[in-house]
Backbone as CSV, one residue per row, in Angstrom:
resi,resn,N_x,N_y,N_z,CA_x,CA_y,CA_z,C_x,C_y,C_z
1,MET,-4.104,-14.695,-11.871,-4.746,-13.410,-11.745,-5.775,-13.257,-12.857
2,ASP,-6.864,-12.608,-12.548,-7.927,-12.394,-13.526,-7.807,-11.010,-14.150
3,TYR,-8.321,-10.906,-15.354,-8.286,-9.653,-16.103,-9.691,-9.328,-16.601
4,LEU,-9.952,-8.061,-16.785,-11.229,-7.608,-17.317,-10.979,-7.119,-18.748
5,VAL,-11.620,-7.764,-19.709,-11.411,-7.459,-21.121,-12.742,-7.088,-21.752
6,ARG,-12.727,-6.038,-22.596,-13.939,-5.656,-23.317,-13.934,-6.361,-24.667
7,ILE,-15.014,-7.068,-24.956,-15.112,-7.811,-26.214,-16.271,-7.254,-27.027
8,ARG,-15.956,-6.924,-28.282,-16.969,-6.374,-29.189,-16.868,-7.097,-30.524
9,LEU,-17.970,-7.585,-30.992,-18.025,-8.328,-32.253,-17.007,-9.470,-32.269
10,SER,-16.942,-10.200,-31.173,-16.067,-11.366,-30.993,-14.578,-11.027,-30.986
11,LYS,-14.225,-9.746,-30.905,-12.813,-9.357,-30.852,-12.531,-8.637,-29.539
12,PRO,-11.438,-9.013,-28.848,-11.093,-8.308,-27.606,-10.466,-6.946,-27.887
13,HIS,-10.750,-5.979,-27.031,-10.114,-4.666,-27.117,-8.642,-4.840,-26.773
14,THR,-7.779,-3.964,-27.247,-6.335,-4.136,-27.066,-5.852,-3.828,-25.662
15,ILE,-6.696,-3.219,-24.836,-6.290,-2.883,-23.468,-7.222,-3.575,-22.478
16,ALA,-6.619,-4.248,-21.507,-7.378,-4.938,-20.453,-7.040,-4.304,-19.115
17,HIS,-7.733,-4.722,-18.068,-7.538,-4.183,-16.723,-7.336,-5.318,-15.733
18,TYR,-6.561,-5.037,-14.677,-6.521,-5.967,-13.563,-7.864,-5.892,-12.858
19,VAL,-8.170,-6.898,-12.055,-9.476,-6.987,-11.416,-9.348,-6.907,-9.900
20,HIS,-10.301,-6.217,-9.286,-10.405,-6.262,-7.837,-11.881,-6.369,-7.492
21,GLU,-12.165,-6.594,-6.223,-13.555,-6.741,-5.798,-13.851,-5.729,-4.706
22,LEU,-14.988,-5.067,-4.826,-15.404,-4.081,-3.845,-16.897,-4.248,-3.616
23,ASP,-17.278,-4.532,-2.393,-18.686,-4.738,-2.038,-19.361,-5.792,-2.917
24,GLY,-18.623,-6.848,-3.230,-19.191,-7.939,-4.018,-19.253,-7.694,-5.509
25,VAL,-18.783,-6.520,-5.962,-18.782,-6.204,-7.387,-17.350,-6.296,-7.898
26,VAL,-17.158,-6.990,-9.002,-15.830,-7.150,-9.583,-15.648,-6.102,-10.669
27,GLY,-14.470,-5.431,-10.646,-14.253,-4.391,-11.637,-12.790,-4.070,-11.856
28,ALA,-12.531,-2.943,-12.515,-11.179,-2.534,-12.895,-10.491,-1.798,-11.753
29,LEU,-9.193,-2.058,-11.600,-8.408,-1.390,-10.565,-8.312,0.112,-10.794
30,CYS,-8.325,0.548,-12.050,-8.050,1.955,-12.331,-9.250,2.869,-12.105
31,SER,-10.382,2.320,-11.741,-11.506,3.203,-11.456,-11.716,3.280,-9.953
32,GLN,-12.180,4.420,-9.477,-12.441,4.573,-8.045,-13.555,3.640,-7.602
33,GLN,-14.549,3.488,-8.442,-15.618,2.526,-8.181,-15.372,1.353,-9.114
34,PRO,-15.849,0.178,-8.772,-15.514,-0.989,-9.597,-16.264,-1.014,-10.919
35,LYS,-15.973,-0.055,-11.764,-16.567,-0.021,-13.096,-15.458,0.223,-14.075
36,PRO,-15.395,-0.380,-15.205,-16.396,-1.311,-15.711,-16.383,-2.625,-14.925
37,ALA,-17.524,-3.230,-14.798,-17.643,-4.474,-14.047,-18.002,-5.611,-14.991
38,VAL,-17.803,-6.825,-14.520,-18.101,-8.005,-15.316,-19.564,-7.985,-15.728
39,GLY,-19.810,-8.218,-17.004,-21.174,-8.265,-17.501,-21.728,-6.913,-17.908
40,ASP,-21.050,-5.804,-17.534,-21.505,-4.489,-17.989,-21.426,-4.439,-19.505
41,HIS,-22.472,-3.937,-20.117,-22.513,-3.851,-21.572,-22.611,-2.386,-21.969
42,THR,-21.692,-1.954,-22.823,-21.711,-0.579,-23.322,-21.701,-0.631,-24.840
43,GLN,-21.710,0.519,-25.468,-21.647,0.544,-26.929,-20.312,0.001,-27.425
44,GLY,-19.301,0.041,-26.556,-17.984,-0.478,-26.923,-17.872,-1.985,-26.791
45,GLY,-18.889,-2.637,-26.270,-18.852,-4.095,-26.119,-19.192,-4.526,-24.712
46,GLU,-19.040,-5.803,-24.458,-19.342,-6.369,-23.141,-18.047,-6.705,-22.412
47,TRP,-18.017,-6.436,-21.112,-16.838,-6.715,-20.283,-16.897,-8.146,-19.794
48,GLU,-15.788,-8.868,-20.004,-15.708,-10.261,-19.575,-14.492,-10.468,-18.701
49,LEU,-14.617,-11.402,-17.779,-13.532,-11.767,-16.880,-12.794,-12.957,-17.484
50,VAL,-11.482,-12.821,-17.679,-10.696,-13.914,-18.251,-9.490,-14.194,-17.352
51,SER,-9.013,-15.434,-17.373,-7.872,-15.789,-16.529,-6.542,-15.591,-17.235
52,ALA,-6.558,-15.513,-18.560,-5.334,-15.271,-19.328,-5.620,-14.198,-20.375
53,LEU,-4.657,-13.328,-20.572,-4.839,-12.264,-21.557,-4.862,-12.836,-22.968
54,PRO,-5.820,-12.394,-23.793,-5.804,-12.814,-25.198,-4.568,-12.264,-25.903
55,GLU,-4.209,-12.860,-27.011,-3.026,-12.434,-27.754,-3.172,-10.991,-28.245
56,GLY,-2.125,-10.215,-28.074,-2.124,-8.831,-28.536,-2.782,-7.848,-27.587
57,VAL,-3.222,-8.311,-26.429,-3.882,-7.438,-25.450,-2.890,-7.115,-24.343
58,ARG,-2.830,-5.844,-23.939,-1.915,-5.453,-22.865,-2.705,-4.828,-21.723
59,ILE,-2.034,-4.692,-20.583,-2.674,-4.135,-19.387,-2.627,-2.614,-19.434
60,CYS,-3.701,-1.994,-19.014,-3.814,-0.540,-18.909,-2.685,0.014,-18.034
61,LEU,-2.094,1.145,-18.428,-0.978,1.736,-17.687,-1.371,2.135,-16.264
62,VAL,-2.585,2.642,-16.085,-3.046,3.030,-14.750,-3.126,1.799,-13.858
63,CYS,-3.633,0.696,-14.408,-3.718,-0.556,-13.646,-2.333,-1.052,-13.277
64,GLN,-1.383,-0.945,-14.206,-0.019,-1.394,-13.922,0.573,-0.618,-12.750
65,LYS,0.406,0.700,-12.770,0.953,1.536,-11.696,0.279,1.238,-10.362
66,ARG,-1.048,1.089,-10.374,-1.760,0.768,-9.127,-1.331,-0.585,-8.584
67,LYS,-1.151,-1.567,-9.478,-0.727,-2.910,-9.070,0.667,-2.854,-8.448
68,GLU,1.582,-2.109,-9.076,2.930,-1.966,-8.529,2.886,-1.315,-7.154
69,LYS,2.038,-0.311,-7.000,1.938,0.385,-5.728,1.356,-0.525,-4.644
70,ILE,0.421,-1.375,-5.018,-0.157,-2.319,-4.056,0.898,-3.353,-3.661
71,ASP,1.644,-3.852,-4.647,2.674,-4.856,-4.370,3.824,-4.287,-3.552
72,ASN,4.235,-3.053,-3.859,5.334,-2.413,-3.134,5.008,-0.937,-2.964
73,PRO,4.405,-0.561,-1.838,3.970,0.829,-1.652,5.093,1.818,-1.330
74,LEU,6.320,1.328,-1.157,7.412,2.237,-0.822,7.791,3.116,-2.008
75,PRO,7.983,4.409,-1.777,8.430,5.293,-2.861,9.854,4.935,-3.310
76,ALA,10.215,5.323,-4.522,11.531,4.999,-5.080,12.661,5.567,-4.215
77,ARG,12.470,6.771,-3.684,13.523,7.379,-2.860,13.769,6.557,-1.600
78,MET,12.703,5.984,-1.040,12.843,5.147,0.148,13.599,3.859,-0.189
79,GLU,13.327,3.301,-1.363,14.036,2.091,-1.803,15.538,2.366,-1.910
80,LYS,15.896,3.528,-2.473,17.311,3.881,-2.616,17.978,4.021,-1.248
81,GLU,17.291,4.664,-0.318,17.843,4.830,1.028,18.027,3.479,1.719
82,LEU,17.084,2.586,1.533,17.195,1.253,2.135,18.348,0.460,1.515
83,GLU,18.574,0.637,0.204,19.696,-0.030,-0.452,21.022,0.463,0.126
84,ARG,21.119,1.780,0.331,22.344,2.341,0.919,22.560,1.818,2.343
85,LEU,21.468,1.777,3.114,21.571,1.275,4.485,21.990,-0.200,4.497
86,ALA,21.490,-0.969,3.522,21.802,-2.397,3.454,23.295,-2.636,3.219
87,LEU,23.969,-1.688,2.580,25.416,-1.829,2.383,26.151,-1.830,3.718
88,TRP,25.667,-1.052,4.659,26.304,-0.936,5.974,25.778,-1.972,6.958
89,ASP,24.443,-2.150,6.980,23.847,-3.056,7.959,22.581,-3.696,7.368
90,PRO,22.711,-4.881,6.765,21.558,-5.538,6.124,20.389,-5.812,7.082
91,ARG,20.697,-6.167,8.320,19.621,-6.457,9.288,18.828,-5.195,9.604
92,ALA,19.534,-4.082,9.786,18.845,-2.821,10.071,17.990,-2.408,8.883
93,ALA,18.498,-2.626,7.675,17.737,-2.291,6.465,16.463,-3.135,6.381
94,ALA,16.566,-4.413,6.718,15.398,-5.302,6.686,14.349,-4.854,7.707
95,ARG,14.811,-4.486,8.917,13.871,-4.008,9.948,13.207,-2.706,9.516
96,GLN,14.011,-1.802,8.952,13.471,-0.514,8.510,12.462,-0.699,7.367
97,ARG,12.764,-1.641,6.460,11.837,-1.928,5.354,10.490,-2.393,5.895
98,GLU,10.501,-3.295,6.875,9.254,-3.784,7.467,8.458,-2.655,8.114
99,LYS,9.148,-1.771,8.810,8.478,-0.633,9.443,7.843,0.277,8.397
100,MET,8.608,0.568,7.345,8.109,1.457,6.299,6.941,0.820,5.540
101,LEU,7.030,-0.489,5.264,5.920,-1.175,4.584,4.651,-1.111,5.430
102,ALA,4.788,-1.335,6.724,3.629,-1.248,7.612,3.049,0.168,7.602
103,HIS,3.930,1.161,7.634,3.482,2.559,7.632,2.743,2.906,6.337
104,TYR,3.332,2.573,5.191,2.723,2.937,3.916,1.459,2.137,3.625
105,ARG,1.413,0.879,4.056,0.185,0.094,3.854,-0.950,0.643,4.709
106,LYS,-0.622,1.044,5.928,-1.620,1.654,6.820,-2.121,2.949,6.195
107,LYS,-1.207,3.721,5.650,-1.546,4.993,5.009,-2.494,4.768,3.817
108,GLU,-2.236,3.713,3.030,-3.085,3.385,1.875,-4.477,2.969,2.322
109,MET,-4.551,2.238,3.431,-5.865,1.764,3.918,-6.733,2.927,4.384
110,LEU,-6.105,3.974,4.889,-6.864,5.117,5.381,-7.465,5.946,4.247
111,ARG,-6.960,5.763,3.037,-7.490,6.518,1.892,-8.828,6.031,1.470
């Protein structure tokens, strides 16, 4: 996975972002538009795309939450209900999980 890191005076900023692509522009997950983007230069430094996080750099909290939501869009309450259902009928829980994932992913795409 690639990360977007701001580098100023040869030092990376302590917070980086996950990367996504929108209309051919690469940028941060936590912004509605893909900004900051690779190569954007601000007074805070230049944004660079890296494949591994530099030492001491962590991922932005907003990016972490968005990434988790993309990986698993089901709400926590739904996960608990599916766990309870799995105790009684694992196959039914698996089918219900697939239905809910399809529903929530479709819902996310419409946004």
